[in-house]
C-alpha angles and dihedrals in degrees: 000000000000112000112256092226092056090051091053091048091051091050091049091052091049090052090048091051090046092052089047091052091048090051090049091048089049090050090050091050090048091049091048090050092049091047091051091049090050090049090051091049090048090050091049092048090047091053091047090049090050091051091048091050090050091048091047090051090048092048091048090052091048090049091052090049092049091047090050092048091048092052091047092049090047091052092047091049091050091049090048090050091052092046093049090047090050092048091047091052091047090049092053090047098047106022092099095045095098092044091049091050089056090045089056089063090057090047091050091053091048091052091049090049091051092047092051095045094100092047097050135060123251095261097055090044091054091047089052092051091047089051091051090048090051091048091050093048091050089051090054092048089050088057092052096263117132130178116245112252118214105224120202089343088279115156113232113188089200091062106019134062115206106227096168128020125198124188116230137175090212097070131066096190134023113289132185110240099171138017109221098177130007121247126214139209125208103212100305098338126092109246099175129353119236111256107226147172110237133202112212132188112273114252114246113243 
């Protein structure tokens, strides 16, 4: 007969081996679970990386497009600048062409008047000159130029330039007594002041 103690020992060893196997199986399951989690994390990271690469590619393409559009806009702006500069230069060169053409007509009439001076009497010559003067003045008015009118003989330092001053007891404030040279206004801007002789109040002694 097998000794009872040996049987117990054998059973104890079997239980020990069984517990060891269960522990090993548990470790394997744990390792498999950890491996699966790592694989899932790796897969997630891989997907994120793929998305980032796609976004980076998209941003790079957008950057290239923006750069191309910027260079195009820069080139267009440079061309526009050159065109505006060219048009500005042409405007300055030819802006007066129409005015000068009309001025030629006045000049032609003046030449004809001078040529016919010996063949006409003084009255008709003066009338011709007055007609040319009127034509010239109308041409200036057409271009926005108007002669300065002296109203009520009042001296206006914004429009008049005192060339000669004369003291008088008859005035209490400066008054224009003679227009020496006409002044002109271009629209609302002074082009040339009227040159005048001015009477001023006499200084008390």
